[in-house]
mmCIF file as gemmi writes it, N, C-alpha and C atoms, coordinates in Angstrom:
data_model
loop_
_atom_site.group_PDB
_atom_site.id
_atom_site.type_symbol
_atom_site.label_atom_id
_atom_site.label_alt_id
_atom_site.label_comp_id
_atom_site.label_asym_id
_atom_site.label_entity_id
_atom_site.label_seq_id
_atom_site.pdbx_PDB_ins_code
_atom_site.Cartn_x
_atom_site.Cartn_y
_atom_site.Cartn_z
_atom_site.occupancy
_atom_site.B_iso_or_equiv
_atom_site.pdbx_formal_charge
_atom_site.auth_seq_id
_atom_site.auth_asym_id
_atom_site.pdbx_PDB_model_num
ATOM 1 N N . UNK Axp A 1 ? -35.67 49.961 53.706 1 0 ? 1 A 1
ATOM 2 C CA . UNK Axp A 1 ? -35.548 49.685 52.383 1 0 ? 1 A 1
ATOM 3 C C . UNK Axp A 1 ? -36.74 49.332 51.542 1 0 ? 1 A 1
ATOM 4 N N . UNK Axp A 2 ? -37.773 48.855 52.264 1 0 ? 2 A 1
ATOM 5 C CA . UNK Axp A 2 ? -38.967 48.423 51.316 1 0 ? 2 A 1
ATOM 6 C C . UNK Axp A 2 ? -39.624 49.85 50.972 1 0 ? 2 A 1
ATOM 7 N N . UNK Axp A 3 ? -39.651 50.71 52.078 1 0 ? 3 A 1
ATOM 8 C CA . UNK Axp A 3 ? -40.209 52.316 51.606 1 0 ? 3 A 1
ATOM 9 C C . UNK Axp A 3 ? -39.701 52.74 50.314 1 0 ? 3 A 1
ATOM 10 N N . UNK Axp A 4 ? -38.3 52.665 50.38 1 0 ? 4 A 1
ATOM 11 C CA . UNK Axp A 4 ? -37.572 53.156 49.077 1 0 ? 4 A 1
ATOM 12 C C . UNK Axp A 4 ? -37.882 52.323 47.956 1 0 ? 4 A 1
ATOM 13 N N . UNK Axp A 5 ? -38.106 50.98 47.849 1 0 ? 5 A 1
ATOM 14 C CA . UNK Axp A 5 ? -38.542 50.372 46.794 1 0 ? 5 A 1
ATOM 15 C C . UNK Axp A 5 ? -39.864 50.561 46.276 1 0 ? 5 A 1
ATOM 16 N N . UNK Axp A 6 ? -40.754 50.821 47.333 1 0 ? 6 A 1
ATOM 17 C CA . UNK Axp A 6 ? -42.273 51.172 46.901 1 0 ? 6 A 1
ATOM 18 C C . UNK Axp A 6 ? -42.092 52.437 46.296 1 0 ? 6 A 1
ATOM 19 N N . UNK Axp A 7 ? -41.256 53.379 46.574 1 0 ? 7 A 1
ATOM 20 C CA . UNK Axp A 7 ? -41.348 54.645 45.8 1 0 ? 7 A 1
ATOM 21 C C . UNK Axp A 7 ? -40.261 54.889 44.662 1 0 ? 7 A 1
ATOM 22 N N . UNK Axp A 8 ? -39.795 53.68 44.311 1 0 ? 8 A 1
ATOM 23 C CA . UNK Axp A 8 ? -38.695 53.862 43.065 1 0 ? 8 A 1
ATOM 24 C C . UNK Axp A 8 ? -39.199 54.559 41.972 1 0 ? 8 A 1
ATOM 25 N N . UNK Axp A 9 ? -40.456 54.107 41.416 1 0 ? 9 A 1
ATOM 26 C CA . UNK Axp A 9 ? -40.943 54.89 40.444 1 0 ? 9 A 1
ATOM 27 C C . UNK Axp A 9 ? -40.951 56.318 40.479 1 0 ? 9 A 1
ATOM 28 N N . UNK Axp A 10 ? -41.437 56.736 41.626 1 0 ? 10 A 1
ATOM 29 C CA . UNK Axp A 10 ? -41.693 58.177 41.905 1 0 ? 10 A 1
ATOM 30 C C . UNK Axp A 10 ? -40.248 58.892 42.077 1 0 ? 10 A 1
ATOM 31 N N . UNK Axp A 11 ? -39.256 58.068 42.832 1 0 ? 11 A 1
ATOM 32 C CA . UNK Axp A 11 ? -37.877 58.79 42.761 1 0 ? 11 A 1
ATOM 33 C C . UNK Axp A 11 ? -37.304 58.877 41.346 1 0 ? 11 A 1
ATOM 34 N N . UNK Axp A 12 ? -37.281 57.967 40.524 1 0 ? 12 A 1
ATOM 35 C CA . UNK Axp A 12 ? -36.902 57.856 39.223 1 0 ? 12 A 1
ATOM 36 C C . UNK Axp A 12 ? -37.374 59.221 38.525 1 0 ? 12 A 1
ATOM 37 N N . UNK Axp A 13 ? -38.642 59.232 38.624 1 0 ? 13 A 1
ATOM 38 C CA . UNK Axp A 13 ? -39.539 60.321 37.923 1 0 ? 13 A 1
ATOM 39 C C . UNK Axp A 13 ? -38.941 61.812 38.345 1 0 ? 13 A 1
ATOM 40 N N . UNK Axp A 14 ? -38.739 61.993 39.835 1 0 ? 14 A 1
ATOM 41 C CA . UNK Axp A 14 ? -38.43 63.129 40.413 1 0 ? 14 A 1
ATOM 42 C C . UNK Axp A 14 ? -36.997 63.517 40.121 1 0 ? 14 A 1
ATOM 43 N N . UNK Axp A 15 ? -36.064 62.333 40.071 1 0 ? 15 A 1
ATOM 44 C CA . UNK Axp A 15 ? -34.704 62.513 39.671 1 0 ? 15 A 1
ATOM 45 C C . UNK Axp A 15 ? -34.548 63.181 38.241 1 0 ? 15 A 1
ATOM 46 N N . UNK Axp A 16 ? -35.343 62.258 37.345 1 0 ? 16 A 1
ATOM 47 C CA . UNK Axp A 16 ? -35.261 62.83 35.975 1 0 ? 16 A 1
ATOM 48 C C . UNK Axp A 16 ? -35.793 64.38 35.634 1 0 ? 16 A 1
ATOM 49 N N . UNK Axp A 17 ? -36.725 64.678 36.378 1 0 ? 17 A 1
ATOM 50 C CA . UNK Axp A 17 ? -37.395 66.002 36.35 1 0 ? 17 A 1
ATOM 51 C C . UNK Axp A 17 ? -36.234 67.026 37.038 1 0 ? 17 A 1
ATOM 52 N N . UNK Axp A 18 ? -35.615 66.728 38.043 1 0 ? 18 A 1
ATOM 53 C CA . UNK Axp A 18 ? -34.657 67.609 38.768 1 0 ? 18 A 1
ATOM 54 C C . UNK Axp A 18 ? -33.589 67.919 37.898 1 0 ? 18 A 1
ATOM 55 N N . UNK Axp A 19 ? -33.065 66.692 37.197 1 0 ? 19 A 1
ATOM 56 C CA . UNK Axp A 19 ? -31.9 66.866 36.167 1 0 ? 19 A 1
ATOM 57 C C . UNK Axp A 19 ? -32.081 67.651 34.939 1 0 ? 19 A 1
ATOM 58 N N . UNK Axp A 20 ? -33.288 67.677 34.382 1 0 ? 20 A 1
ATOM 59 C CA . UNK Axp A 20 ? -33.692 68.313 33.323 1 0 ? 20 A 1
ATOM 60 C C . UNK Axp A 20 ? -34.025 69.719 33.722 1 0 ? 20 A 1
ATOM 61 N N . UNK Axp A 21 ? -34.467 70.068 35.007 1 0 ? 21 A 1
ATOM 62 C CA . UNK Axp A 21 ? -35.021 71.51 35.24 1 0 ? 21 A 1
ATOM 63 C C . UNK Axp A 21 ? -34.027 72.552 35.094 1 0 ? 21 A 1
ATOM 64 N N . UNK Axp A 22 ? -32.539 72.12 35.56 1 0 ? 22 A 1
ATOM 65 C CA . UNK Axp A 22 ? -31.572 73.136 35.606 1 0 ? 22 A 1
ATOM 66 C C . UNK Axp A 22 ? -30.261 72.516 35.254 1 0 ? 22 A 1
ATOM 67 N N . UNK Axp A 23 ? -29.33 73.083 34.841 1 0 ? 23 A 1
ATOM 68 C CA . UNK Axp A 23 ? -27.96 72.744 34.541 1 0 ? 23 A 1
ATOM 69 C C . UNK Axp A 23 ? -27.315 71.885 35.608 1 0 ? 23 A 1
ATOM 70 N N . UNK Axp A 24 ? -26.797 70.676 35.337 1 0 ? 24 A 1
ATOM 71 C CA . UNK Axp A 24 ? -26.058 70.064 36.456 1 0 ? 24 A 1
ATOM 72 C C . UNK Axp A 24 ? -24.358 70.093 36.279 1 0 ? 24 A 1
ATOM 73 N N . UNK Axp A 25 ? -23.949 70.852 35.44 1 0 ? 25 A 1
ATOM 74 C CA . UNK Axp A 25 ? -22.455 71.111 35.111 1 0 ? 25 A 1
ATOM 75 C C . UNK Axp A 25 ? -21.976 72.321 36.151 1 0 ? 25 A 1
ATOM 76 N N . UNK Axp A 26 ? -20.583 72.091 36.168 1 0 ? 26 A 1
ATOM 77 C CA . UNK Axp A 26 ? -20.017 73.273 36.884 1 0 ? 26 A 1
ATOM 78 C C . UNK Axp A 26 ? -19.846 74.641 35.941 1 0 ? 26 A 1
ATOM 79 N N . UNK Axp A 27 ? -19.952 75.693 36.749 1 0 ? 27 A 1
ATOM 80 C CA . UNK Axp A 27 ? -20.063 77.012 35.974 1 0 ? 27 A 1
ATOM 81 C C . UNK Axp A 27 ? -18.844 77.25 35.287 1 0 ? 27 A 1
ATOM 82 N N . UNK Axp A 28 ? -17.568 76.86 35.864 1 0 ? 28 A 1
ATOM 83 C CA . UNK Axp A 28 ? -16.471 77.112 35.291 1 0 ? 28 A 1
ATOM 84 C C . UNK Axp A 28 ? -15.957 75.978 34.512 1 0 ? 28 A 1
ATOM 85 N N . UNK Axp A 29 ? -16.752 74.872 34.353 1 0 ? 29 A 1
ATOM 86 C CA . UNK Axp A 29 ? -16.104 73.728 33.407 1 0 ? 29 A 1
ATOM 87 C C . UNK Axp A 29 ? -17.457 72.901 32.98 1 0 ? 29 A 1
ATOM 88 N N . UNK Axp A 30 ? -17.789 73.401 31.819 1 0 ? 30 A 1
ATOM 89 C CA . UNK Axp A 30 ? -19.077 72.857 31.357 1 0 ? 30 A 1
ATOM 90 C C . UNK Axp A 30 ? -18.987 71.36 30.85 1 0 ? 30 A 1
ATOM 91 N N . UNK Axp A 31 ? -17.803 70.672 30.962 1 0 ? 31 A 1
ATOM 92 C CA . UNK Axp A 31 ? -17.935 69.249 30.605 1 0 ? 31 A 1
ATOM 93 C C . UNK Axp A 31 ? -17.821 68.388 31.924 1 0 ? 31 A 1
ATOM 94 N N . UNK Axp A 32 ? -17.832 69.158 33.06 1 0 ? 32 A 1
ATOM 95 C CA . UNK Axp A 32 ? -17.782 68.448 34.382 1 0 ? 32 A 1
ATOM 96 C C . UNK Axp A 32 ? -19.205 68.442 35.095 1 0 ? 32 A 1
ATOM 97 N N . UNK Axp A 33 ? -19.842 67.35 35.551 1 0 ? 33 A 1
ATOM 98 C CA . UNK Axp A 33 ? -20.794 67.533 36.575 1 0 ? 33 A 1
ATOM 99 C C . UNK Axp A 33 ? -20.52 68.094 37.787 1 0 ? 33 A 1
ATOM 100 N N . UNK Axp A 34 ? -21.558 69.068 38.372 1 0 ? 34 A 1
ATOM 101 C CA . UNK Axp A 34 ? -21.332 69.632 39.688 1 0 ? 34 A 1
ATOM 102 C C . UNK Axp A 34 ? -21.988 68.687 40.675 1 0 ? 34 A 1
ATOM 103 N N . UNK Axp A 35 ? -21.031 67.586 40.946 1 0 ? 35 A 1
ATOM 104 C CA . UNK Axp A 35 ? -21.684 66.484 42.014 1 0 ? 35 A 1
ATOM 105 C C . UNK Axp A 35 ? -22.092 67.023 43.363 1 0 ? 35 A 1
ATOM 106 N N . UNK Axp A 36 ? -21.552 68.048 43.832 1 0 ? 36 A 1
ATOM 107 C CA . UNK Axp A 36 ? -21.796 68.438 45.194 1 0 ? 36 A 1
ATOM 108 C C . UNK Axp A 36 ? -23.349 69.144 44.968 1 0 ? 36 A 1
ATOM 109 N N . UNK Axp A 37 ? -23.464 70.038 44.089 1 0 ? 37 A 1
ATOM 110 C CA . UNK Axp A 37 ? -24.663 70.666 43.881 1 0 ? 37 A 1
ATOM 111 C C . UNK Axp A 37 ? -25.83 69.896 43.524 1 0 ? 37 A 1
ATOM 112 N N . UNK Axp A 38 ? -25.479 68.826 42.638 1 0 ? 38 A 1
ATOM 113 C CA . UNK Axp A 38 ? -26.472 67.802 42.154 1 0 ? 38 A 1
ATOM 114 C C . UNK Axp A 38 ? -27.046 66.933 43.393 1 0 ? 38 A 1
ATOM 115 N N . UNK Axp A 39 ? -26.017 66.481 43.979 1 0 ? 39 A 1
ATOM 116 C CA . UNK Axp A 39 ? -26.269 65.61 45.225 1 0 ? 39 A 1
ATOM 117 C C . UNK Axp A 39 ? -27.332 66.358 46.286 1 0 ? 39 A 1
ATOM 118 N N . UNK Axp A 40 ? -27.047 67.763 46.332 1 0 ? 40 A 1
ATOM 119 C CA . UNK Axp A 40 ? -27.92 68.256 47.316 1 0 ? 40 A 1
ATOM 120 C C . UNK Axp A 40 ? -29.497 68.511 46.705 1 0 ? 40 A 1
ATOM 121 N N . UNK Axp A 41 ? -29.408 68.725 45.385 1 0 ? 41 A 1
ATOM 122 C CA . UNK Axp A 41 ? -30.735 68.944 44.82 1 0 ? 41 A 1
ATOM 123 C C . UNK Axp A 41 ? -31.69 67.395 44.877 1 0 ? 41 A 1
ATOM 124 N N . UNK Axp A 42 ? -30.881 66.464 44.541 1 0 ? 42 A 1
ATOM 125 C CA . UNK Axp A 42 ? -31.46 65.025 44.492 1 0 ? 42 A 1
ATOM 126 C C . UNK Axp A 42 ? -31.694 64.677 45.91 1 0 ? 42 A 1
ATOM 127 N N . UNK Axp A 43 ? -31.217 65.01 46.943 1 0 ? 43 A 1
ATOM 128 C CA . UNK Axp A 43 ? -31.401 64.606 48.445 1 0 ? 43 A 1
ATOM 129 C C . UNK Axp A 43 ? -32.638 65.419 48.799 1 0 ? 43 A 1
ATOM 130 N N . UNK Axp A 44 ? -32.725 66.671 48.344 1 0 ? 44 A 1
ATOM 131 C CA . UNK Axp A 44 ? -33.894 67.502 48.756 1 0 ? 44 A 1
ATOM 132 C C . UNK Axp A 44 ? -35.129 66.864 48.077 1 0 ? 44 A 1
ATOM 133 N N . UNK Axp A 45 ? -35.104 66.192 46.703 1 0 ? 45 A 1
ATOM 134 C CA . UNK Axp A 45 ? -36.214 65.698 46.149 1 0 ? 45 A 1
ATOM 135 C C . UNK Axp A 45 ? -36.529 64.14 47.009 1 0 ? 45 A 1
ATOM 136 N N . UNK Axp A 46 ? -35.415 63.491 47.317 1 0 ? 46 A 1
ATOM 137 C CA . UNK Axp A 46 ? -35.915 62.442 48.132 1 0 ? 46 A 1
ATOM 138 C C . UNK Axp A 46 ? -36.75 62.714 49.358 1 0 ? 46 A 1
ATOM 139 N N . UNK Axp A 47 ? -36.267 63.617 50.012 1 0 ? 47 A 1
ATOM 140 C CA . UNK Axp A 47 ? -36.893 64.062 51.337 1 0 ? 47 A 1
ATOM 141 C C . UNK Axp A 47 ? -38.158 64.622 51.114 1 0 ? 47 A 1
ATOM 142 N N . UNK Axp A 48 ? -38.733 64.94 49.969 1 0 ? 48 A 1
ATOM 143 C CA . UNK Axp A 48 ? -39.993 65.246 49.563 1 0 ? 48 A 1
ATOM 144 C C . UNK Axp A 48 ? -40.778 64.032 49.453 1 0 ? 48 A 1
ATOM 145 N N . UNK Axp A 49 ? -40.288 62.931 48.972 1 0 ? 49 A 1
ATOM 146 C CA . UNK Axp A 49 ? -40.869 61.834 48.593 1 0 ? 49 A 1
ATOM 147 C C . UNK Axp A 49 ? -40.829 60.786 49.849 1 0 ? 49 A 1
ATOM 148 N N . UNK Axp A 50 ? -39.731 60.535 50.258 1 0 ? 50 A 1
ATOM 149 C CA . UNK Axp A 50 ? -39.855 59.62 51.456 1 0 ? 50 A 1
ATOM 150 C C . UNK Axp A 50 ? -39.636 60.31 52.754 1 0 ? 50 A 1
ATOM 151 N N . UNK Axp A 51 ? -39.988 59.665 53.955 1 0 ? 51 A 1
ATOM 152 C CA . UNK Axp A 51 ? -40.053 60.291 55.214 1 0 ? 51 A 1
ATOM 153 C C . UNK Axp A 51 ? -38.551 60.778 55.358 1 0 ? 51 A 1
ATOM 154 N N . UNK Axp A 52 ? -38.576 62.171 56.162 1 0 ? 52 A 1
ATOM 155 C CA . UNK Axp A 52 ? -37.302 62.828 56.353 1 0 ? 52 A 1
ATOM 156 C C . UNK Axp A 52 ? -36.293 61.638 57.045 1 0 ? 52 A 1
ATOM 157 N N . UNK Axp A 53 ? -35.162 61.89 56.62 1 0 ? 53 A 1
ATOM 158 C CA . UNK Axp A 53 ? -34.078 60.999 57.261 1 0 ? 53 A 1
ATOM 159 C C . UNK Axp A 53 ? -33.974 59.56 56.788 1 0 ? 53 A 1
ATOM 160 N N . UNK Axp A 54 ? -34.885 59.209 55.871 1 0 ? 54 A 1
ATOM 161 C CA . UNK Axp A 54 ? -34.841 57.916 55.18 1 0 ? 54 A 1
ATOM 162 C C . UNK Axp A 54 ? -33.549 57.647 54.259 1 0 ? 54 A 1
ATOM 163 N N . UNK Axp A 55 ? -33.052 58.741 53.673 1 0 ? 55 A 1
ATOM 164 C CA . UNK Axp A 55 ? -31.753 58.695 53.024 1 0 ? 55 A 1
ATOM 165 C C . UNK Axp A 55 ? -30.839 59.84 53.358 1 0 ? 55 A 1
ATOM 166 N N . UNK Axp A 56 ? -29.587 59.631 53.727 1 0 ? 56 A 1
ATOM 167 C CA . UNK Axp A 56 ? -28.802 60.573 53.986 1 0 ? 56 A 1
ATOM 168 C C . UNK Axp A 56 ? -27.793 60.95 53.145 1 0 ? 56 A 1
ATOM 169 N N . UNK Axp A 57 ? -27.624 60.046 52.168 1 0 ? 57 A 1
ATOM 170 C CA . UNK Axp A 57 ? -26.517 60.283 51.262 1 0 ? 57 A 1
ATOM 171 C C . UNK Axp A 57 ? -26.768 59.652 49.835 1 0 ? 57 A 1
ATOM 172 N N . UNK Axp A 58 ? -26.165 60.103 48.893 1 0 ? 58 A 1
ATOM 173 C CA . UNK Axp A 58 ? -26.15 59.574 47.636 1 0 ? 58 A 1
ATOM 174 C C . UNK Axp A 58 ? -24.786 59.018 46.94 1 0 ? 58 A 1
ATOM 175 N N . UNK Axp A 59 ? -24.721 58.178 46.337 1 0 ? 59 A 1
ATOM 176 C CA . UNK Axp A 59 ? -23.406 57.918 45.708 1 0 ? 59 A 1
ATOM 177 C C . UNK Axp A 59 ? -23.641 57.805 44.166 1 0 ? 59 A 1
ATOM 178 N N . UNK Axp A 60 ? -22.628 58.585 43.436 1 0 ? 60 A 1
ATOM 179 C CA . UNK Axp A 60 ? -22.739 58.687 42.139 1 0 ? 60 A 1
ATOM 180 C C . UNK Axp A 60 ? -21.665 57.615 41.438 1 0 ? 60 A 1
ATOM 181 N N . UNK Axp A 61 ? -22.231 57.094 40.498 1 0 ? 61 A 1
ATOM 182 C CA . UNK Axp A 61 ? -21.287 55.879 39.659 1 0 ? 61 A 1
ATOM 183 C C . UNK Axp A 61 ? -20.952 56.609 38.432 1 0 ? 61 A 1
ATOM 184 N N . UNK Axp A 62 ? -19.568 56.376 38.048 1 0 ? 62 A 1
ATOM 185 C CA . UNK Axp A 62 ? -19.118 57.016 36.691 1 0 ? 62 A 1
ATOM 186 C C . UNK Axp A 62 ? -19.343 55.983 35.777 1 0 ? 62 A 1
ATOM 187 N N . UNK Axp A 63 ? -19.938 56.431 34.628 1 0 ? 63 A 1
ATOM 188 C CA . UNK Axp A 63 ? -20.205 55.534 33.483 1 0 ? 63 A 1
ATOM 189 C C . UNK Axp A 63 ? -19.467 55.934 32.428 1 0 ? 63 A 1
ATOM 190 N N . UNK Axp A 64 ? -18.699 55.117 31.739 1 0 ? 64 A 1
ATOM 191 C CA . UNK Axp A 64 ? -17.863 55.608 30.539 1 0 ? 64 A 1
ATOM 192 C C . UNK Axp A 64 ? -18.618 54.892 29.347 1 0 ? 64 A 1
ATOM 193 N N . UNK Axp A 65 ? -18.956 55.961 28.52 1 0 ? 65 A 1
ATOM 194 C CA . UNK Axp A 65 ? -19.732 55.459 27.358 1 0 ? 65 A 1
ATOM 195 C C . UNK Axp A 65 ? -18.543 55.563 25.921 1 0 ? 65 A 1
ATOM 196 N N . UNK Axp A 66 ? -18.648 54.591 25.265 1 0 ? 66 A 1
ATOM 197 C CA . UNK Axp A 66 ? -17.828 54.375 24.12 1 0 ? 66 A 1
ATOM 198 C C . UNK Axp A 66 ? -18.66 54.303 22.645 1 0 ? 66 A 1
ATOM 199 N N . UNK Axp A 67 ? -18.47 55.147 21.992 1 0 ? 67 A 1
ATOM 200 C CA . UNK Axp A 67 ? -19.417 54.99 20.526 1 0 ? 67 A 1
ATOM 201 C C . UNK Axp A 67 ? -19.136 53.691 19.897 1 0 ? 67 A 1
ATOM 202 N N . UNK Axp A 68 ? -20.018 52.913 19.423 1 0 ? 68 A 1
ATOM 203 C CA . UNK Axp A 68 ? -19.928 51.819 18.508 1 0 ? 68 A 1
ATOM 204 C C . UNK Axp A 68 ? -19.067 52.163 17.316 1 0 ? 68 A 1
ATOM 205 N N . UNK Axp A 69 ? -19.432 53.162 16.501 1 0 ? 69 A 1
ATOM 206 C CA . UNK Axp A 69 ? -18.829 53.63 15.529 1 0 ? 69 A 1
ATOM 207 C C . UNK Axp A 69 ? -17.95 54.845 15.788 1 0 ? 69 A 1
ATOM 208 N N . UNK Axp A 70 ? -16.958 54.945 15.263 1 0 ? 70 A 1
ATOM 209 C CA . UNK Axp A 70 ? -16.082 56.265 15.456 1 0 ? 70 A 1
ATOM 210 C C . UNK Axp A 70 ? -16.831 57.449 15.081 1 0 ? 70 A 1
ATOM 211 N N . UNK Axp A 71 ? -16.65 58.55 15.793 1 0 ? 71 A 1
ATOM 212 C CA . UNK Axp A 71 ? -17.219 59.874 15.607 1 0 ? 71 A 1
ATOM 213 C C . UNK Axp A 71 ? -16.562 60.687 14.592 1 0 ? 71 A 1
ATOM 214 N N . UNK Axp A 72 ? -17.108 61.042 13.517 1 0 ? 72 A 1
ATOM 215 C CA . UNK Axp A 72 ? -16.269 61.983 12.575 1 0 ? 72 A 1
ATOM 216 C C . UNK Axp A 72 ? -16.543 63.49 12.622 1 0 ? 72 A 1
């Protein structure tokens, strides 16, 4: 756990770069994130930064965003 905490800034940077490098949506549904493909990409990045086997799975959490003002 300490190794992960130490590398958190590097992990955040790597995740941000990975998400912006290529599309994260499903090819047949551009409004849906391809969680399987994204998880594989992010796990590959984690294993480049941390010792192999440190992280074996990632959990995505859905966030519901609601605009403060109605969109017109």
